[in-house]
C-alpha positions in Angstrom: 125.2 -203.1 -6.8 126.5 -206.7 -6.9 125.3 -209.3 -4.5 128.7 -209.5 -2.9 128.8 -205.7 -2.4 125.3 -205.7 -1.0 126.2 -208.5 1.4 128.9 -206.3 3.1 127.0 -203.0 2.8 125.7 -201.3 5.9 122.1 -200.8 4.6 121.8 -204.5 4.1 122.6 -205.4 7.7 120.6 -202.4 9.0 117.5 -203.6 7.2 117.9 -207.1 8.7 118.5 -205.6 12.2 115.4 -203.4 11.8 113.3 -206.4 10.8 114.4 -208.2 13.9 113.6 -205.2 16.1 110.2 -204.9 14.6 109.6 -208.6 15.3 110.7 -208.1 18.9 108.2 -205.3 19.3 105.4 -207.4 17.7 106.2 -210.7 19.4 108.3 -209.8 22.5 107.2 -212.8 24.6 107.8 -215.3 21.8 111.3 -213.9 21.3 112.0 -214.2 25.0 110.8 -217.8 24.9 113.1 -218.6 22.0 116.0 -217.1 23.9 115.2 -219.4 26.9 115.0 -222.4 24.5 118.4 -221.7 23.1 120.0 -221.1 26.5 118.8 -224.5 27.6 120.1 -226.2 24.5 123.5 -224.5 24.5 123.9 -225.2 28.2 123.2 -228.9 27.6 125.5 -229.0 24.6 128.4 -227.4 26.4 127.9 -229.4 29.6 127.6 -226.3 31.8 125.6 -228.2 34.5 123.8 -225.1 35.6 120.5 -227.0 35.8 119.3 -230.5 36.4 118.1 -232.6 33.5 114.5 -232.3 34.8 114.8 -228.5 35.1 116.2 -228.2 31.6 113.4 -230.3 30.2 110.7 -228.3 32.0 112.2 -224.9 30.8 112.6 -226.2 27.2 109.0 -227.4 26.9 107.5 -224.5 28.8 109.3 -222.1 26.5 108.5 -224.1 23.4 104.8 -224.1 24.1 104.9 -220.5 25.4 106.5 -219.2 22.2 103.5 -220.7 20.2 100.8 -219.5 22.7 102.2 -216.0 22.8 102.3 -215.8 19.0 98.7 -217.0 18.8 97.5 -214.6 21.5 99.3 -211.7 19.8 97.5 -212.4 16.5 94.2 -212.7 18.3 94.8 -209.3 20.1 95.9 -207.6 16.9 92.7 -208.5 15.1 90.7 -207.1 18.1 93.1 -204.1 18.4 93.5 -204.7 22.2 95.9 -202.5 24.2 99.1 -204.2 25.3 98.0 -204.4 29.0 95.0 -206.5 28.1 97.0 -208.6 25.7 99.7 -209.4 28.3 97.1 -210.2 30.9 95.6 -212.9 28.7 98.9 -214.2 27.4 100.5 -214.5 30.8 97.4 -216.1 32.4 97.3 -218.8 29.7 101.1 -219.2 30.0 100.9 -219.7 33.8 98.4 -222.4 33.4 100.4 -224.2 30.7 103.7 -223.9 32.8 101.9 -225.3 35.8 100.6 -228.2 33.8 104.1 -229.0 32.4 105.7 -228.8 35.9 103.2 -231.2 37.3 104.3 -233.9 34.9 107.1 -236.2 36.1 108.4 -236.2 32.5 107.5 -234.9 29.1 104.4 -236.9 28.1 102.0 -237.1 25.2 99.7 -234.9 27.2 102.3 -232.1 26.9 102.8 -232.8 23.2 99.1 -232.4 22.4 99.0 -229.1 24.2 102.0 -227.9 22.2 100.1 -229.1 19.1 97.1 -227.1 20.1 99.2 -224.0 20.5 100.6 -224.4 17.0 97.2 -224.9 15.6 95.9 -221.8 17.4 98.2 -219.7 15.3 96.3 -220.8 12.2 92.9 -219.4 13.3 93.6 -217.0 16.2 93.1 -214.0 13.9 89.7 -215.3 12.7 88.4 -216.6 16.0 86.6 -213.5 17.2 84.7 -212.5 14.1 83.2 -214.0 11.0 85.7 -214.4 8.2 85.6 -215.7 4.6 87.4 -218.8 3.5 89.7 -216.9 1.1 91.2 -214.8 3.9 91.7 -217.9 6.1 93.2 -219.9 3.3 95.6 -217.2 2.0 96.8 -216.3 5.5 97.7 -219.9 6.3 99.2 -220.4 2.8 101.6 -217.6 3.6 102.2 -219.1 7.1 103.1 -222.5 5.7 105.3 -221.0 3.0 107.1 -219.0 5.8 107.7 -222.2 7.8 109.2 -224.0 4.7 111.4 -221.1 3.8 112.5 -220.7 7.5 113.6 -224.3 7.7 115.3 -224.2 4.3 117.1 -221.0 5.1 118.3 -222.3 8.4 119.5 -225.6 6.9 121.4 -223.7 4.1 123.0 -221.3 6.6 124.0 -223.9 9.1 125.4 -226.1 6.4 127.4 -223.3 5.0 128.8 -222.2 8.4 129.7 -225.8 9.2 131.5 -226.2 5.8 133.4 -223.0 6.5 134.4 -224.1 9.9 135.5 -227.5 8.6 137.5 -225.9 5.8 139.4 -223.7 8.4 140.2 -226.9 10.4 141.6 -228.5 7.3 143.5 -225.5 6.0 145.0 -224.3 9.2 145.6 -227.8 10.7 143.6 -227.6 13.9 140.9 -229.8 15.3 137.6 -228.8 16.9 135.2 -230.9 18.9 131.6 -231.4 17.7 130.3 -228.8 20.1 130.8 -225.7 17.8 128.9 -227.5 15.1 126.2 -228.4 17.5 125.9 -224.8 18.7 125.6 -223.6 15.1 122.8 -226.0 14.3 121.0 -225.3 17.6 121.0 -221.6 17.1 120.0 -221.9 13.4 117.1 -224.3 14.0 115.8 -223.1 17.3 116.4 -219.3 17.0 117.1 -218.0 13.5 114.4 -220.2 11.8 111.6 -219.3 14.3 112.6 -215.6 14.2 112.4 -215.8 10.4 109.0 -217.3 10.7 107.8 -214.6 13.1 109.1 -211.9 10.8 107.0 -213.3 7.9 103.7 -213.9 9.8 101.3 -211.7 7.8 100.1 -208.5 9.4 97.1 -208.4 7.1 94.2 -210.7 7.9 91.7 -210.0 5.1 92.4 -210.9 1.5 90.4 -210.9 -1.7 89.5 -214.2 -3.4 91.8 -213.2 -6.3 94.9 -213.5 -4.1 94.3 -217.2 -3.5 96.5 -218.9 -6.1 99.0 -221.7 -6.3 102.2 -222.0 -8.3 101.6 -224.1 -11.5 103.7 -227.0 -10.1 101.4 -227.3 -7.0 98.4 -227.0 -9.2 99.6 -229.9 -11.2 100.3 -232.1 -8.1 96.8 -231.4 -6.8 95.0 -231.8 -10.1 96.7 -234.9 -11.4 98.2 -236.7 -8.4 96.7 -236.1 -4.9 93.0 -235.8 -5.8 93.0 -238.8 -8.2 94.9 -240.9 -5.7 92.5 -239.9 -2.9 89.5 -240.9 -5.0 91.1 -244.2 -5.9 91.8 -245.0 -2.3 88.2 -244.0 -1.4 86.9 -246.5 -3.9 89.1 -249.2 -2.3 87.7 -248.4 1.1 84.1 -248.6 -0.2 84.9 -252.0 -1.9 86.2 -253.2 1.5 83.1 -252.0 3.2 80.9 -254.0 0.7 83.2 -257.1 1.4 82.6 -256.8 5.1 78.8 -256.6 4.6 78.8 -259.7 2.3 81.1 -261.7 4.6 79.7 -260.4 7.8 83.3 -260.2 9.1 84.7 -257.5 11.4 87.4 -255.1 10.0 91.1 -256.2 10.3 93.5 -254.8 12.9 95.4 -252.5 10.6 92.4 -250.8 9.0 92.1 -248.2 11.7 95.6 -246.9 11.0 95.1 -247.0 7.2 91.8 -245.0 7.4 93.3 -242.5 9.8 96.1 -241.6 7.5 93.8 -241.5 4.5 91.4 -239.2 6.4 94.2 -236.8 7.5 95.7 -236.6 4.0 92.3 -236.3 2.4 91.4 -233.4 4.7 94.7 -231.7 4.0 94.0 -232.2 0.2 90.5 -230.7 0.6 92.0 -227.6 2.2 94.6 -227.2 -0.4 92.1 -227.6 -3.3 90.1 -224.5 -2.1 91.6 -222.0 -4.6 91.0 -224.4 -7.5 87.5 -225.8 -6.6 85.7 -223.3 -8.8 88.5 -222.6 -11.3 89.9 -226.1 -12.1 88.4 -229.1 -13.8 85.2 -230.8 -12.8 87.0 -233.5 -10.9 88.5 -231.0 -8.4 85.1 -229.3 -8.0 83.4 -232.6 -7.4 86.1 -233.7 -4.9 85.8 -230.4 -2.9 82.0 -230.5 -2.8 81.5 -234.1 -1.8 84.7 -235.1 0.1 83.1 -235.1 3.6 80.1 -236.9 2.4 82.3 -239.6 0.9 84.2 -239.7 4.2 81.1 -241.0 6.1 81.6 -244.7 5.2 85.4 -244.7 5.9 84.7 -243.0 9.3 82.2 -245.7 10.1 84.7 -248.4 9.2 87.3 -246.6 11.4 84.9 -246.4 14.4 84.0 -250.1 14.1 87.7 -251.2 13.6 89.0 -249.3 16.5 86.0 -250.3 18.7 86.8 -254.0 18.0 90.5 -253.5 18.9 89.7 -251.6 22.1 87.2 -254.2 23.2 89.8 -257.0 22.7 93.0 -255.4 23.9 92.0 -252.2 25.8 93.0 -248.6 25.2 96.6 -247.6 24.3 97.9 -244.2 23.1 97.8 -245.3 19.5 94.3 -246.6 19.7 93.3 -243.5 21.6 94.6 -241.3 18.8 92.9 -243.4 16.1 89.6 -243.1 18.0 90.3 -239.3 18.3 90.7 -239.3 14.5 87.2 -240.9 14.2 85.7 -238.2 16.4 87.5 -235.5 14.5 86.3 -236.8 11.1 82.8 -237.2 12.4 82.8 -233.6 13.8 83.9 -232.2 10.4 81.3 -234.4 8.5 78.5 -233.0 10.7 79.7 -229.4 10.4 79.9 -229.9 6.6 76.4 -231.4 6.4 74.9 -228.7 8.6 76.7 -225.7 7.0 77.1 -227.1 3.5 77.7 -223.9 1.4 78.9 -222.0 4.4 81.4 -224.5 5.7 84.4 -222.6 6.9 88.0 -223.9 6.5 89.0 -222.7 10.0 86.6 -225.3 11.5 89.3 -227.9 10.6 92.1 -226.6 12.8 89.7 -225.1 15.5 88.1 -228.5 16.1 91.4 -230.3 16.2 92.9 -227.8 18.6 89.8 -228.1 20.9 90.1 -231.9 20.9 93.9 -231.6 21.6 93.2 -229.5 24.7 90.4 -231.7 25.9 92.5 -234.9 25.8 95.4 -233.4 27.8 93.7 -233.6 31.2 91.1 -235.4 33.2 90.3 -239.2 33.5 89.5 -239.1 29.8 93.0 -237.8 29.0 95.4 -239.5 26.6 97.6 -240.6 29.5 95.1 -241.5 32.2 92.5 -243.4 30.1 94.9 -245.9 28.6 96.5 -246.6 32.0 93.1 -247.1 33.6 92.0 -249.3 30.7 95.1 -251.6 30.8 95.0 -251.9 34.6 91.3 -252.8 34.5 92.1 -255.5 31.8 94.9 -256.8 34.0 92.7 -257.0 37.0 89.9 -258.7 35.1 92.3 -261.2 33.5 93.8 -262.2 36.8 90.4 -262.7 38.3 89.1 -264.8 35.4 92.2 -267.0 35.5 91.7 -267.5 39.3 95.1 -265.9 39.9 93.8 -262.9 41.9 91.5 -263.9 44.8 90.3 -261.3 47.3 92.9 -258.8 46.2 95.8 -261.2 46.6 97.8 -263.1 44.0 97.6 -266.9 44.3 99.2 -268.7 41.3 98.6 -272.4 42.0 99.0 -273.3 38.4 100.5 -271.5 35.4 98.0 -270.2 32.9 98.4 -270.7 29.2 101.3 -269.0 27.3 98.8 -266.7 25.6 97.5 -265.5 28.9 101.0 -265.1 30.3 102.0 -263.1 27.3 98.9 -260.9 27.6 99.7 -260.3 31.3 103.3 -259.5 30.5 102.2 -257.0 27.9 99.9 -255.2 30.3 102.5 -255.1 33.1 105.0 -253.7 30.6 102.5 -251.0 29.6 101.9 -250.0 33.2 105.7 -249.9 34.0 106.4 -247.7 30.9 103.7 -245.3 32.1 105.0 -245.3 35.7 101.8 -246.9 37.0 103.3 -250.1 38.4 102.5 -249.1 41.9 98.9 -250.3 41.3 100.3 -253.8 41.2 102.2 -253.6 44.4 99.2 -254.2 46.8 98.7 -257.6 45.2 102.2 -258.9 46.0 103.2 -260.5 49.2 106.9 -259.7 48.7 106.6 -255.9 48.5 110.3 -255.4 49.5 111.4 -257.4 46.4 109.1 -255.2 44.3 110.7 -252.0 45.6 114.2 -253.5 45.1 113.4 -254.3 41.5 112.5 -250.7 40.8 115.6 -249.4 42.6 117.8 -251.8 40.6 116.3 -250.5 37.3 116.9 -246.9 38.4 120.4 -247.5 39.6 123.0 -245.4 37.9 125.8 -247.9 38.6 126.6 -249.5 35.2 127.9 -252.6 37.0 124.6 -253.3 38.6 123.0 -256.3 36.9 119.3 -256.8 37.1 116.3 -257.8 35.1 113.9 -255.2 33.7 111.2 -253.9 36.1 108.4 -255.5 34.1 110.1 -258.9 34.0 110.8 -258.8 37.7 107.3 -257.8 38.6 105.7 -260.5 36.4 108.0 -263.1 38.0 107.2 -261.8 41.5 103.6 -262.4 40.6 104.6 -266.0 40.1 104.2 -266.0 36.3 106.6 -266.3 33.4 107.5 -263.2 31.6 106.8 -263.5 27.8 107.7 -260.4 25.8 105.6 -259.1 23.0 108.0 -260.3 20.4 108.2 -263.9 21.6 106.5 -266.6 19.5 104.2 -268.5 21.9 103.4 -271.1 19.2 107.1 -272.1 19.2 108.3 -271.7 22.8 112.0 -271.5 23.4 114.2 -271.4 26.4 118.0 -270.7 26.3 119.9 -271.2 29.5 123.6 -270.3 29.3 126.5 -269.8 31.7 127.5 -266.2 31.6 131.2 -266.3 30.8 131.5 -262.6 29.9 130.3 -261.1 33.1 131.2 -263.9 35.5 134.5 -264.7 37.0 134.3 -268.2 35.6 133.6 -271.5 37.4 135.9 -274.3 38.4 135.0 -277.9 37.5 135.7 -280.3 40.4 137.4 -283.2 38.6 139.1 -284.7 41.6 138.0 -288.3 42.0 136.7 -288.6 38.5 138.2 -290.8 35.8 137.1 -289.1 32.6 136.2 -285.6 31.4 134.1 -285.6 28.2 133.7 -282.1 26.5 130.4 -281.7 24.8 131.0 -279.0 22.2 127.6 -279.3 20.4 125.1 -282.0 20.8 121.6 -281.8 19.3 118.4 -283.8 19.3 118.8 -287.1 17.3 122.5 -286.5 16.8 124.8 -289.4 17.9 128.1 -288.7 19.5 130.6 -291.6 19.4 133.4 -290.9 21.9 136.5 -293.0 21.5 138.2 -293.9 24.8 141.6 -292.6 23.8 140.5 -288.9 23.7 138.6 -289.0 26.9 141.1 -290.1 29.4 142.0 -287.6 32.1 143.5 -289.7 34.9 142.8 -293.1 33.4 143.3 -295.0 30.2 141.2 -297.7 28.5 143.4 -300.4 29.9 142.5 -299.8 33.5 138.8 -299.5 32.8 136.7 -302.6 32.8 134.9 -301.2 29.8 135.2 -301.3 26.0 136.6 -298.1 24.3 133.4 -296.5 23.3 130.5 -294.6 24.9 127.5 -293.1 23.2 125.7 -289.8 24.0 122.3 -288.9 22.5 119.5 -286.4 23.3 116.0 -287.9 22.8 112.7 -286.3 22.1 112.0 -285.8 25.7 115.0 -283.6 26.2 116.9 -286.3 28.0 120.6 -286.8 27.7 121.2 -290.6 27.4 124.7 -291.9 28.1 125.3 -295.5 27.0 128.5 -297.1 28.4 129.6 -300.2 26.4 125.9 -301.1 25.9 125.9 -302.3 29.5 125.0 -299.3 31.6 122.7 -296.4 30.7 122.6 -293.1 32.6 119.9 -290.6 31.8 119.9 -286.9 32.6 116.6 -285.1 32.3 117.6 -281.7 30.9 114.1 -280.3 31.7 115.2 -280.5 35.4 117.6 -277.7 34.6 114.7 -275.5 33.3 112.6 -276.2 36.4 115.3 -274.7 38.6 114.5 -271.2 37.2 111.3 -269.4 37.7 111.3 -268.2 34.1 110.4 -271.0 31.8 110.9 -269.2 28.5 113.4 -266.8 26.7 117.1 -266.3 27.4 118.5 -266.8 30.9 122.1 -265.8 31.6 123.4 -267.6 34.7 126.1 -265.9 36.9 128.8 -267.7 38.8 126.9 -267.7 42.1 124.1 -269.7 40.5 126.3 -272.1 38.5 125.2 -275.0 40.6 121.8 -274.8 39.0 123.5 -275.9 35.8 124.8 -279.2 37.3 123.1 -282.6 37.2 124.5 -285.7 39.0 123.4 -289.4 38.5 124.8 -292.6 40.0 123.9 -296.0 38.4 125.4 -299.3 39.6 128.3 -297.6 41.1 129.1 -295.3 38.1 128.8 -291.7 39.0 128.2 -289.1 36.2 128.1 -285.3 36.6 126.9 -283.0 33.8 128.0 -279.4 33.8 125.9 -277.4 31.3 127.4 -274.4 29.5 124.5 -273.8 27.1 121.1 -275.5 26.8 118.5 -274.6 24.3 115.1 -276.2 24.1 112.4 -275.5 21.5 108.8 -276.6 22.3 105.8 -276.6 20.0 102.2 -277.7 20.7 103.3 -279.1 24.1 106.1 -281.3 22.7 109.8 -280.8 22.4 110.8 -280.0 18.8 114.6 -279.5 19.3 117.3 -279.5 22.0 120.9 -278.6 21.9 123.6 -278.9 24.6 127.1 -277.8 25.2 129.1 -278.5 28.4 131.2 -281.2 30.2 130.5 -284.7 31.4 132.5 -286.2 34.3 132.6 -290.0 34.9 133.7 -292.0 37.9 133.7 -295.8 37.4 133.4 -298.6 40.0 136.7 -299.4 41.7 137.9 -303.0 41.6 
């Protein structure tokens, strides 16, 4: 029978349908979870508005984690040959705890993600958790599991691509247009239902395998033998050389070392697992790597612990540093297990230990959300006290601290805001109403509402300047501009003035010779008791100096403009209702000069002004005869 005939034959589809029914009988709760996931996604794609965004998010992540937990518990029950009643009791009890945990979160957080990770890892060892198992069985079961995942994704991508191509061809041939929604529905069903069902169909029902079944295709054998293992050993040598350098120079590890060692450790552990079928059949290099990998990992793990310890002591705990520290704990756990067990080290220890750590860090004061928040708040409190900015629980900023301190404070406040912990700062502020308004402005759905970010508003309410993580404090810059795009515009009051001088671009040390014949607005050079030339210059103190016929000099201190704004760095966009802050007026010997600023940029470095640029208008009124 040809492939085409088979595709349209009844036995072909009957076989597929029977495989699906068998999977529904084996993993009924996982299938129901996948149906819930797809209903949420399709509802969102088609804008059905049956649920709120929060409800959709909760159902999606509860069902996603549930589908994994149910599969793991089913495998655990199959190995123990439990009756369905006992299996469902355990499965629904764990699911209820997990669902309650997700619902308690205000939003999907990293805590939820690590629980989902733990559920996925549980599938890899659930069948081998209750009784002793050999490494060959564990390895081959997971080899088939990983192969099923890869083929499930590949099959879904090919199917969805083909259906999308057919649909697009129909549009072209029959001259009609579809929205993107049918395509989105195809990919949603393919990736979130068909691919997972294919995976469930191909999860092995056998749990014990002989050592002879553990074999890789030749291509994978080549990659492990001649690429991954040699590269891992070369990188290991580099880390040992760096360790010797640290000992000789008595210098602490650099900031990026933690991330580098973490990735090396994870890839090295994955390589060690993959090498298992070859460790006693391949060359001596593979055998040596498999036998001594965890012993070689001792020094890199020590480097990792020191590196992340230094970063945490300097800058506190964040999620990234927390995960790097978790890698150090995981590596150390596997090293100890390997040293204790040696010849009896079981491969399932790798995923079991990682799953246990994932569950442990998802709750409690040591959790991956709470510990970083507590750490950053503690650092913020300590910094404010050390800088004499927080006295008896109240903020009192008599003098601005250094830019470095302000940048650090801004970073910590930003962290607390992103983790919805800014309420801890509220008791320190005297203007609590402004604090509440800042948060309401950020949460406002009206797109016309113009407000600063919550973190910037809070820092400024603290009486400090907000300096973002990306700003260069060594080369401070302030850019104050009149917002022409979102403002209704401003009217220059020229009545009573004799001249209007447009300043299109004037920078530090740039002379601007202005001939009289292009300046006259209501007057000409003839009726002015002046010669036909003025001179404008910006000096190194950010002062605009106007020289009139070398007889009169009017000086505008441009730094006075910056002092009118609480924020002393970064970009400030000034609306029409604050346009008066961009105006300076001077009167010298009866000559009145008014400067309207459109854009002012000042660069400072090491306490001095490096560069200044100005655009705007200058109005002059001369003495009357």
